[in-house]
C-alpha positions as CSV (number, residue, x, y, z in Angstrom):
1,X,0.0,0.0,0.0
2,X,1.3,3.4,-0.9
3,X,1.7,6.1,1.8
4,X,-0.4,9.2,1.1
5,X,1.4,12.5,1.7
6,X,0.4,15.9,2.7
7,X,1.4,18.5,0.1
8,X,2.5,22.1,0.7
9,X,-0.9,23.3,-0.6
10,X,-2.7,21.4,2.1
11,X,-0.9,22.9,5.0
12,X,-1.5,26.2,6.8
13,X,0.5,29.3,5.7
14,X,2.3,29.2,9.1
15,X,3.6,25.6,8.7
16,X,6.3,24.4,6.4
17,X,6.8,21.1,8.2
18,X,4.3,18.6,6.8
19,X,5.8,17.8,3.4
20,X,6.0,14.1,2.6
21,X,4.6,12.9,5.9
22,X,2.2,9.9,6.0
23,X,-1.3,10.8,7.0
24,X,-1.4,9.0,10.3
25,X,-4.1,10.2,12.7
26,X,-2.1,8.8,15.7
27,X,1.6,8.4,16.0
28,X,3.7,6.7,18.7
29,X,7.4,7.7,19.2
30,X,9.4,5.0,20.9
31,X,12.7,6.3,22.5
32,X,15.2,5.2,25.1
33,X,15.8,8.4,27.1
34,X,14.1,11.6,28.1
35,X,15.4,14.2,25.6
36,X,15.5,11.7,22.7
37,X,12.0,12.8,21.7
38,X,13.2,16.5,21.5
39,X,16.9,16.3,20.6
40,X,16.4,13.7,17.9
41,X,12.7,13.5,16.9
42,X,11.5,16.9,18.0
43,X,11.0,18.5,14.6
44,X,9.5,15.4,13.2
45,X,7.0,15.0,16.0
46,X,6.1,18.7,15.7
47,X,5.6,18.2,12.0
48,X,3.1,15.4,12.7
49,X,1.3,17.5,15.3
50,X,1.1,20.4,12.8
51,X,-0.4,17.9,10.3
52,X,-3.2,17.1,12.7
53,X,-1.9,13.9,14.2
54,X,-2.2,12.9,17.9
55,X,1.3,12.1,19.0
56,X,2.4,10.1,22.0
57,X,5.8,9.2,23.3
58,X,6.9,6.0,25.0
59,X,10.3,6.5,26.8
60,X,11.8,3.3,28.1
61,X,14.2,4.7,30.8
62,X,14.4,7.7,33.2
63,X,17.9,8.5,31.8
64,X,19.3,8.3,35.3
65,X,22.8,7.3,34.2
66,X,23.4,10.8,32.7
67,X,25.3,13.6,34.4
68,X,23.2,15.9,36.5
69,X,25.1,19.1,35.3
70,X,24.5,20.9,38.5
71,X,20.7,20.7,38.4
72,X,19.4,20.1,41.9
73,X,17.4,17.0,42.8
74,X,17.3,13.3,42.0
75,X,18.2,12.9,38.3
76,X,15.5,10.4,37.4
77,X,12.9,12.7,38.9
78,X,14.4,15.8,37.2
79,X,14.4,14.1,33.8
80,X,10.8,12.9,34.2
81,X,9.8,16.5,34.9
82,X,11.8,17.7,31.9
83,X,10.2,15.2,29.6
84,X,6.7,16.3,30.7
85,X,7.6,20.0,29.9
86,X,9.3,19.1,26.6
87,X,6.3,17.0,25.5
88,X,3.9,19.8,26.2
89,X,6.1,22.2,24.1
90,X,5.9,19.8,21.2
91,X,2.2,19.3,21.5
92,X,2.5,15.6,22.5
93,X,-0.7,14.3,24.0
94,X,0.8,11.8,26.4
95,X,4.4,10.8,27.4
96,X,4.7,7.4,29.1
97,X,7.9,6.9,31.0
98,X,9.1,3.3,32.0
99,X,11.8,2.5,34.5
100,X,14.2,0.2,32.7
101,X,17.9,0.7,33.6
102,X,19.5,3.5,31.6
103,X,22.5,2.2,29.6
104,X,21.4,-1.5,29.8
105,X,18.4,-1.7,27.5
106,X,20.4,-4.0,25.2
107,X,20.7,-6.5,28.1
108,X,17.0,-6.9,28.4
109,X,14.8,-9.3,26.5
110,X,13.7,-7.6,23.3
111,X,10.4,-9.5,23.2
112,X,9.5,-8.2,26.7
113,X,10.3,-4.6,25.7
114,X,8.3,-5.2,22.5
115,X,5.3,-6.3,24.5
116,X,5.4,-3.0,26.4
117,X,5.5,-1.1,23.1
118,X,2.5,-3.2,21.8
119,X,0.5,-2.3,24.9
120,X,1.1,1.5,24.5
121,X,0.6,1.4,20.7
122,X,-2.8,-0.4,21.2
123,X,-3.9,2.0,23.9
124,X,-3.0,5.0,21.7
125,X,-4.5,3.6,18.5
126,X,-1.2,4.3,16.8
127,X,-1.3,4.1,13.0
128,X,2.5,4.3,12.8
129,X,5.7,4.3,14.9
130,X,8.6,6.8,14.8
131,X,12.0,5.7,16.1
132,X,15.7,6.4,15.8
133,X,17.2,4.6,12.8
134,X,18.0,0.9,13.5
135,X,21.7,1.7,14.0
136,X,20.8,4.2,16.7
137,X,22.0,7.4,15.0
138,X,24.2,8.5,17.9
139,X,26.0,5.3,18.6
140,X,24.2,4.8,21.9
141,X,23.3,1.1,22.4
142,X,20.0,2.0,24.2
143,X,18.8,3.7,21.0
144,X,19.4,0.5,19.0
145,X,17.6,-1.6,21.7
146,X,14.6,0.8,21.8
147,X,14.2,0.8,18.0
148,X,14.7,-2.9,17.7
149,X,11.9,-3.5,20.3
150,X,9.6,-1.1,18.4
151,X,10.2,-2.9,15.2
152,X,9.3,-6.3,16.8
153,X,6.1,-4.7,18.2
154,X,5.3,-3.3,14.7
155,X,5.6,-6.8,13.2
156,X,3.1,-8.0,15.9
157,X,0.7,-5.2,15.1
158,X,1.4,-4.9,11.4
159,X,2.2,-1.2,11.8
160,X,4.6,0.9,9.6
161,X,7.7,2.3,11.2
162,X,9.7,5.5,10.2
163,X,13.3,5.8,11.4
164,X,14.9,9.1,11.9
165,X,18.4,9.3,10.4
166,X,21.1,11.8,9.4
167,X,22.6,12.5,6.0
168,X,26.0,10.8,6.0
169,X,27.7,14.1,5.3
170,X,26.3,15.6,8.4
171,X,27.2,12.5,10.5
172,X,30.8,12.6,9.2
173,X,31.1,16.4,9.8
174,X,29.9,16.0,13.4
175,X,32.3,13.0,14.0
176,X,35.2,15.0,12.7
177,X,34.4,18.2,14.7
178,X,33.1,16.7,17.9
179,X,34.7,13.3,18.2
180,X,31.2,11.7,18.2
181,X,30.0,8.4,16.7
182,X,27.0,9.4,14.6
183,X,25.9,7.2,11.8
184,X,24.0,8.4,8.7
185,X,22.9,7.4,5.2
186,X,23.5,8.5,1.7
187,X,20.7,10.1,-0.3
188,X,19.9,6.8,-2.0
189,X,19.0,5.2,1.4
190,X,16.8,8.1,2.6
191,X,13.1,7.7,1.8
192,X,11.7,11.0,3.0
193,X,13.1,14.5,3.2
194,X,10.9,16.6,5.5
195,X,11.0,20.4,5.6
196,X,10.6,21.3,9.3
197,X,10.1,24.3,11.5
198,X,12.5,24.0,14.5
199,X,10.9,26.6,16.8
200,X,9.0,24.2,19.0
201,X,11.9,21.7,18.9
202,X,14.3,24.3,20.3
203,X,11.8,25.2,23.1
204,X,11.5,21.4,23.9
205,X,15.2,21.0,23.9
206,X,15.7,23.9,26.3
207,X,13.2,22.2,28.7
208,X,15.8,19.4,29.2
209,X,17.9,21.8,31.3
210,X,20.1,19.0,32.7
211,X,21.2,17.9,29.3
212,X,20.9,20.8,26.8
213,X,24.2,22.6,27.7
214,X,25.4,25.5,25.5
215,X,28.3,23.3,24.5
216,X,26.1,20.3,23.5
217,X,26.7,18.8,20.1
218,X,22.9,19.1,19.7
219,X,23.1,22.7,18.7
220,X,25.7,22.1,16.0
221,X,23.7,19.2,14.6
222,X,20.6,21.4,14.3
223,X,22.7,24.0,12.6
224,X,24.1,21.6,10.1
225,X,20.7,20.1,9.3
226,X,19.0,23.4,8.7
227,X,15.3,23.0,8.0
228,X,15.4,19.5,6.7
229,X,15.1,16.1,8.5
230,X,15.7,12.6,6.9
231,X,13.5,9.6,7.5
232,X,13.7,6.0,6.3
233,X,11.0,3.4,6.0
234,X,12.1,0.7,8.5
235,X,8.8,-1.0,8.0
236,X,6.5,0.4,5.3
237,X,2.7,0.1,5.2
238,X,1.9,-3.4,4.1
239,X,4.4,-5.1,6.4
240,X,7.5,-5.6,4.2
241,X,10.8,-4.7,5.7
242,X,12.0,-1.4,4.3
243,X,15.7,-2.1,4.8
244,X,17.4,-5.4,5.3
245,X,19.4,-4.2,8.3
246,X,16.2,-4.2,10.4
247,X,16.5,-8.0,10.6
248,X,20.1,-8.1,11.6
249,X,19.5,-9.6,15.0
250,X,19.3,-13.4,15.2
251,X,15.7,-14.6,15.2
252,X,13.6,-17.4,13.8
253,X,10.2,-16.4,12.7
254,X,7.4,-18.8,12.0
255,X,3.9,-17.9,10.5
256,X,1.6,-19.8,12.9
257,X,-2.0,-20.8,12.3
258,X,-4.2,-17.9,11.0
259,X,-1.2,-15.7,10.3
260,X,-0.3,-15.1,13.9
261,X,3.4,-14.5,14.3
262,X,5.6,-16.6,16.5
263,X,9.2,-15.5,17.2
264,X,12.1,-17.3,18.8
265,X,14.8,-14.8,19.9
266,X,18.3,-15.4,21.2
267,X,19.1,-14.1,24.7
268,X,22.6,-15.5,25.5
269,X,24.2,-18.8,26.4
270,X,21.6,-21.5,25.5
271,X,18.7,-19.3,26.4
272,X,15.9,-18.2,24.0
273,X,12.6,-16.4,24.4
274,X,9.6,-17.4,22.4
275,X,7.0,-14.7,21.7
276,X,3.6,-16.1,21.0
277,X,1.1,-13.2,20.5
278,X,2.8,-11.2,23.2
279,X,3.1,-14.2,25.6
280,X,6.8,-14.9,26.5
281,X,8.0,-18.5,27.0
282,X,11.7,-19.1,27.8
283,X,13.8,-22.2,27.0
284,X,17.3,-23.2,28.2
285,X,19.4,-26.3,28.7
286,X,20.4,-28.2,31.9
287,X,23.7,-27.4,33.5
288,X,25.1,-30.8,32.6
289,X,24.5,-29.9,28.9
290,X,26.2,-26.5,29.1
291,X,23.1,-24.3,29.9
292,X,22.1,-22.5,33.1
293,X,18.9,-24.4,33.7
294,X,16.8,-21.2,33.9
295,X,13.9,-22.7,31.9
296,X,12.7,-26.0,30.3
297,X,14.4,-27.3,27.2
298,X,12.7,-27.1,23.7
299,X,12.2,-30.8,23.8
300,X,10.5,-30.6,27.2
301,X,8.2,-27.9,25.8
302,X,7.4,-30.3,22.9
303,X,6.3,-33.0,25.4
304,X,4.4,-30.4,27.4
305,X,2.6,-29.3,24.3
306,X,1.3,-32.8,23.7
307,X,0.4,-33.3,27.3
308,X,-1.5,-30.0,27.6
309,X,-3.3,-30.7,24.4
310,X,-4.5,-34.0,25.7
311,X,-5.6,-32.3,28.9
312,X,-7.4,-29.6,26.9
313,X,-9.4,-32.2,24.9
314,X,-10.2,-34.3,28.0
315,X,-11.5,-31.2,29.8
316,X,-13.7,-30.2,26.9
317,X,-15.2,-33.7,26.8
318,X,-15.9,-33.7,30.6
319,X,-17.4,-30.2,30.4
320,X,-19.6,-31.1,27.5
321,X,-21.1,-34.0,29.4
322,X,-21.5,-32.1,32.7
323,X,-18.8,-34.2,34.4
324,X,-16.4,-33.0,37.1
325,X,-13.2,-31.4,35.9
326,X,-11.4,-30.5,39.2
327,X,-8.4,-32.7,39.7
328,X,-7.9,-33.4,36.0
329,X,-4.2,-33.8,35.2
330,X,-1.8,-35.4,32.7
331,X,1.6,-36.8,33.6
332,X,4.2,-37.6,30.9
333,X,7.6,-39.2,30.5
334,X,9.7,-39.6,27.4
335,X,12.8,-41.3,26.1
336,X,15.5,-40.0,23.7
337,X,16.8,-41.7,20.7
338,X,19.9,-41.1,18.6
339,X,21.0,-41.2,15.0
340,X,19.3,-38.9,14.5
341,X,18.7,-37.2,17.9
342,X,15.0,-37.4,18.5
343,X,12.3,-38.2,21.0
344,X,11.9,-42.0,20.6
345,X,9.1,-42.7,23.0
346,X,6.4,-40.8,25.0
347,X,4.1,-42.1,27.7
348,X,1.2,-40.0,28.9
349,X,-1.0,-40.9,31.9
350,X,-4.4,-39.2,32.1
351,X,-5.5,-38.6,35.7
352,X,-9.3,-38.2,35.9
353,X,-11.4,-36.4,38.6
354,X,-13.5,-38.5,40.9
355,X,-17.0,-39.1,39.7
356,X,-16.4,-39.9,36.0
357,X,-18.6,-43.0,35.3
358,X,-16.8,-46.1,33.8
359,X,-19.0,-46.1,30.7
360,X,-17.6,-42.7,29.8
361,X,-13.9,-43.7,30.0
362,X,-13.6,-45.3,26.5
363,X,-15.1,-42.3,24.7
364,X,-13.0,-39.9,26.9
365,X,-9.8,-41.7,26.0
366,X,-10.7,-41.7,22.3
367,X,-11.3,-37.9,22.3
368,X,-8.0,-37.2,24.2
369,X,-6.1,-39.5,21.9
370,X,-7.2,-37.4,18.9
371,X,-6.1,-34.1,20.1
372,X,-4.5,-31.7,17.6
373,X,-0.8,-32.3,18.7
374,X,-1.2,-36.1,18.7
375,X,-2.9,-36.0,15.3
376,X,0.1,-34.0,14.0
377,X,2.5,-36.6,15.3
378,X,0.5,-39.4,13.7
379,X,0.3,-37.5,10.3
380,X,3.8,-36.0,10.0
381,X,3.5,-32.4,8.7
382,X,5.7,-31.0,6.0
383,X,8.4,-28.8,7.6
384,X,10.4,-26.2,5.7
385,X,13.5,-24.6,7.3
386,X,15.1,-21.9,5.2
387,X,17.5,-19.0,5.7
388,X,16.2,-15.4,5.8
389,X,17.5,-13.1,3.2
390,X,21.0,-11.9,4.0
391,X,21.4,-8.2,4.8
392,X,22.6,-6.1,1.9
393,X,26.4,-5.6,1.9
């Protein structure tokens, strides 16, 4: 689906900041720290507000690891107040501040962060997300983690994502002059050039008094950018990935029944998190096999899937016939085989509640035996395992 734009003729005479913006009625900006919404995205968010969109901000940390710069008070509280003032200056309708550790977002489970983004996006009715470019723009790993979580949330909700970036010439100039580590993109990798009015952005930046020092590189960056900001489609409308780098993190994605996405994401060691429609299930390996034993193994989850499916079908049968269900349980054991490594045998014991009449036992067992997972094992499905497209070099 193409993204409609707002032309100069459709804007008010006082605004030059809505050229080439998608016509989203509600926008959610996902950032790592208080001031990211102003220092980085301020002019873009102002442009959306001027175009008539309701803009909300989700900030994942209090920015408590930053220097206080002589501002009195607890830094986390100071920065929370600064965010509130800056958001008001930009016309943001709501700023939500979470309390994840500043400087350590990359150590957190991305699927858990994405679940928080999903919750905020759904409550705001967001039609699109705005984030820092996938490489983080400034070089701060928290920016990368915040954008990565937002992209995963966007996949879950099938929402488009715009990433704020810098022209590579501006990034190079700043790095040379200031010793910074900005990343940018050439004109061929920029999708939208937006003409902006920076008046509200500058007011919002000044609201972050603990951070917006006169010597800050922020002011030089705004000077070099002039009245133009650059955006990339990290996830365009329609769901295709705009730029291959957005899938750089290790993940296995499966299209489950009815198109609902399931994602298995690497956490470290032998640990993985499985995201099933926002529900997080973890897997690990026993210590004897090199893991940390923080969660069941994938094989144990496979057995658990069969056992719980049997229990589900048994419960449905009992309920349908007005029979007792309290005390229903399934116990399971399994044996491993080799060459190839596999589950060679599974034994399930269906423990029934008291009061189930003997004449019902045969039918109950037949229903439980024909649960979906057991049927799948009896009629082996076709399984396709492929490699995702490699990122462009």
